[in-house]
N, C-alpha and C positions, 0 to 999 in steps of 0.2 A: 504494500500500500504506500502511496506517495503522500505521507503526512506532512503538514506544514507547522512551523513554529515561528513565533514572533517574540522578540525580546525587547523590553523597555528598560532603559538604564537611567537612574537618577543619581546625582551626586558626582563624586570625584573621579579622577583618572584611574584610581585603583578599581573602582566599580566598573569603569569602562573596559579595563583589561579583563576583568573577571567575566563580564558579559560576553566579550569576544571569545574567551575560552569556552564558555557554555554553548555559544552558537556553533563553534567548531565541533564540540562533542555531539550535538544533535546532527550536524552535517555528516559526521562519520557514521552515525547510526542510520543514515538514509533519509533524514528529514530535509525538507526544503525550507530554508530560512526566508521569511517574507517580512515586509515592513509592518510595523505595529499597527498601522492604520487599516490593515487588511484583515479579512476574516481568516482565522488560523485554527488549527486543531489544538494547539498548545500555546498558551501565553506564559511567559516568564517575566516577572517584574522584579528587577534588582533594585531594592529600595535604599533610601538614604534617611538619616535621622539627625543630621547636624543642626537643623533648626526646626521650629514648628511648621514653617512653610514646607520644608522637605517632607515632614510627616503628612501634611495635607495633600501634597502632590502625589505621594505614594498611594494614599487612599483613593484619590481621584483616578489614578491609573488603574487600580484594581477594578473599580466600578466600570471604567471605560472598556476594559477587556471583555467583560461579560456582556456588555451591550453589543460589541462587535460580533460575538458568537456565544450565545448562552450555553451551547453544548460543549464548549472548549474545556480542556483541562487547564486549570489556573494555578500556577506556581508563584508563590510570593517568597522572596528570599532577601538576604542582605541585612543591613544595619537596623532598619526599622523593625523587621521581623525578629531580630535578635533581642532588641531591647524592649519591644512591646508585643510579644507573641500573643498575649491574651486579646489585645485589640485586633490583631490580624485574624485570630480564630473566631472572633465575634462576627466577622463578615462571612455569611453563610456560603457564598459562592466560591470561597477559597478551598482548593482541593489539597494542595501540598504546601506546607510551611517549612522553610529551611532558614537557619540563621546565617552566620558568617563562617560556618564550617560545613564540611560534607558536600560542597558544591559539585565535586567531581562525581557525585552519585545521582545527579538530577535526571539524567536520561533513564537510568534504571528505575528510579522512583516513579517517573511518569508511566513507564511500561507496567510497573506493578499496579499503579492506580487503575489503569485501564482494565485490569483483571479483577481486582477486589472491589473497586468503586466505593472505597472507604477513605475518609480523610487521612492523610499521612502527616504526622507532626515530627519533625526532626530537629527541633530547637533544643539545645542543651547548654548548660553552663560551660563557658570556656575554661579549660584547665590552665593553671599557671605554667605547666611544662608542655603545652601543646606545641606541635612542630609546624613548619611552613607547609601549607597544603599544596600538593603537587599539581597545580593548575599550569597549563602551558598553552601557547598558541603557535601556529605556523604562519599566520597572516593571510590565510586563504580566503577569509571573509572580507578583507579590506582592500581598498583601491588607493589608499593614501600613500604618500612617500615616506612618512615617518610613522613610527609605531610605538605603542606603549610596551614597556617591559617591566613587569612587576618583580621586584627583588626583595621586598620586605613587607611584613604585616605586623599589626599590633602597636601599642604605645604604652610606655610606663610613666609618662609625664604627669598625668592626672591634673591638667590645668583645671582650675575651679569651675570654669564655664562649660567644659567639654564632656560630652557623653561618649565620645568615640572609644576611649579605653575600655568602657563597659561593653561596647558593641563589638570590638575587635580583639580584646584580650591583650595579653602581654606580648612583648616584641619577639619576633622570630625572623630569621634571615634565610634567604635562599642561598645555596652554596655557590661559590665561584664557578665550579665545574658545571653545574646545571644552568647557571646564568649564561655562561659563555656558549654552551651548547645551543641554548635557545637563540642567542644572538646570531650564531652561525646559520641556523635554520631561517631566521628572518632575513638575513642578507641574501641567502639563496632564493628567497621568495621575491626579492627585488627591492627591499627596503634599505635605505642608506642612512637614515637617522633613527637612533634609538632614544626614547624618552624614558629614563629610569623613574619608576614610581614606587611609592610605599606609603603606608600610613604615617610612619615617622622615619623617613629615609635616613636621617642623620644617625639613627641607632643601628644601622646595618653593621653586622659583625659582632656587636656587643654580647650576643648570646651564643654565637657559634665558635668563637675563638679564631676566626679566619682573618682577623685584623680589623681595619676600619674601611669606610667607604672608599678611601683613597686606594686601598689594595684592590678592591673590585674594579675601580675605574682603570687602574693600571692593566688589569687582565683584559678588559674590554678594549682598551687602546690597541691591543695586539690582534684583534679580530680583523682579518682582511675583508675589505668591502665596506666596513663601517666608515662613513664619512664624518658623521656628527654624533656626539653623545650629549644629550640634553638632560639636565638634572631637574627633578621635581622639587617640591618645597623642602627647604633646608632650615636648620636652626642656626642662629648666629654663634651658639656655643661650639659648633663643629669647626668654625672657621678660624682656627688657630694658625700659627706660623707654619707648622709642618704641613697641614692640609692645604693651605693656600699655596705654599711654595710647590707642593707636589702637583696639584692640578694645573698650575700655571705652565708646567712642563709637558702637559699632555695635549698634543695638538688637536685631538678630536673632541675634547671637552669644550662645549659652547660656553662663551663668556656671558651667560645670562644666569642670574642668581635670584631665585625667589626666596628671600629671607623673611620668615614670618616675624612680624613686629608686634601686632595687636594693640600696642599703645606706646606712646613716647613719653609717658609719665611714670616715674618709678613707683609712686604710691599705687597706681592702678596695676602696674605689672606685678607688684607684690600680692595684691588681692587676687589677681588672676592665677597666682602660683606659677608664673613664668620664671625661668631659671637664669635670668640675666637682667642687667640694668640698661637703660637707654644709652648710656655712654659706652657700655660694652658692645652694644649693637653697632653704634657709630664706628667704634674702633675696628670691628669686623669688616664693615663696608670699606673703610679707608685702607685696611690691610689688603683687601682684594683689589681695590683701585690702584694701589701702588704697584702690584704685580701685573695687573691686567687693566690698563687705563681705558680700554674700550668696553669694559664690563657694563652691562645694563642690570639695574636692580628693580625688582618688583616686590610687592609685599601684600599682606592682609592687615587690616586695621579694624578693630571693633570700637564703635562709639556707644555711649550710653551704658557702659558697664556699671553695675551697682556701686553707688558711692562716688561716681565720677562727678566732681563739681565742675563749675564753669572754669575755674582756675586750672583744674587738672586737664580739662579738654584743651584749653589754650596752650598749656605746656606741651601737650601731645601734638597739637597743630603746628606749633613753631618748630618742634623737632622734625616733623615730617617735611616741613619747608626746607629745613637745613640739610636734609638728606639728598634732595634733588633726585628723586626717584624717576624711573622711566614710566612706571604705571603702578597702580594700587587698586586692590579690591576693598571696598568699604562695606562693612556689615553693621547693621544695628543689632545690639545685643538681644539675643533671644533666650529666655530662661529655659533650661532643660531639666525636667523633673529628675531628681536623683543626683544632681550635681550640687556642690556646696554653694555656688553662686546663686542658685535659684531661691535659696532661703535667706540670702543676705539682706540686710536692711538697706534703706535709701535706694530703692529701685528708681530708675530714671523714667520719666514720663515719655510716652511715644512722641509727643510733640517736640520735646527737647532732642530726642534721638534723631528725629527727622531733620531738625535744623542743623545739628552737628554733622550729620551725614552729608547734607547738601553742601556745607562749607568745604568738607574734605573732598567731595566729588569735584567741586569747582577747582580746588587746588591741584587735584590729580590731572584734570584736563589741561591746566596750564603747564604742569611739569611734562606731561606727555608731548604736548606740542613743542615745548622748548627742546626736549631731548631729540625729537624728530628733526627739528630744524638744524641741529648740530651736524646732521649727515648730509646736508645739501652740498653738492660739489664733490662728495666722496664716492668712491667705487666700492661696492660691496658684493660679496658672493651670495646669491639668493638660491634657495631650494624652492622651486615652484610646486605648489600643492593643489591648486584648483583654478578653474576659469570662473570669474565672477560675472562676466558678460561677454558678448561677442568680441573676440580678439583681445580681451583684457585678462591677464593672468596674474595670480597673486601668490606670493611666497613669503618666506621669512629670511631675515639676515641670521648670522650665526648667534647674535644676541637677541633674537626673537622679536625684531621689529618688522611689522607688516609692510611689504613693498608691492606695488602694482605697476605693470608695464603693458604697453600695447605690443602685440606681436601677431603676425599672420601665421607664423609657424606654431605648432603645438609645443608648449613648454612644460607640460605636466611631467613631474618627476625629474626634471633636469636641473642641474646646477649651472647657473649662468652668472656672469659678472654684469652688474648694472650700475650706471652712474646716476646718482640721486639728483633730481632737479627741483623737487618741491615737497612740501609737507602740508597736508590738509587734514585737520582734526586727528592728528597723531598718526596718520597713514602716509607712508612715503610713496612718491611717484618718481619714475626714472626711465632711462633709455638703456636698452641692451647695448653692451659693448660689442664692437665688431671683433670677430675671431682673428 
């Protein structure tokens, strides 16, 4: 039988990688993968729970699946299912509930359900000594030029606002051997850029004894056919002299660093249970800039954290201005039940959160435009990833700045040098260099 499956993914790059692995599992079992908007025999919803909005989107996607095909087998998995299994099980249409483990069993579980027609619940408490789940991809379901490569799971940080350690469990690392093996498969499939992902990428190796993230990067540097290695979100505490000096010598590592900030105010950072000060963050940025002057920095910032006064926000705002970032993601604090911050006093009103968010968004747009304008007149190597309109192709610089060019020739998947001529709303425009 030619059965069909549709997978919906909410949340982070790790979820995207895991959904890709699940699609490939179904493909190997003879299923045809279709778009989630189509009627399918099986729907898999890979949920997120980082905010209340994520929870709501997860529930909306569950309801949407059954509307598309009431007879379909409905699988709900991921972080929302792990932290709120009872809420998921209250939805009568859900047939299979999986948390953030046992995802490699999903095809077998669907086949079993088709026989027993009885709900399957596979959510269990994550053990402290759990190991890295052997999910993998070969890229057969993707058409892009860069690909996610998951190398780490779990988090031991327990920031006071974050539910993720409860959803993902303790840190565990993928071995160097297994990571290199998958990288080689992906290169053979035609990918030239690897994006390393993990729940807390900076913790890679702390549990396995294989070294630090630098050791993994050195191993991937030696994989023939890899042109670029891009790093996911990092912590400033990782960026000491040894790490920065080491990666500056690796030609394939892209000079784009997403260093999680959350706040530029030390009092707020302490309440968040972050493990650094604003000045330590600034020193990490300057350390990288000294070794890699072309480095681009992006970050995440939370506004309206419990107890954040107007003075605290101003301190954070001025610190962000001082950093001169290339871009930033601004989040309004969202209480997560079960985290310490949810029960803190002095919760900030939605109106104040909105005002502070708007101010930082405006600053971010200014910084993004300023950073982009600094490239005008320069020649950059671009990896083209998509066509945005007729004869207009879009790609990224090595430090993750978006570039668009006009070309009658197909540029998809190609590395080309481009001379930058303009910057509009943070997007660069340029001309292809003649060979």
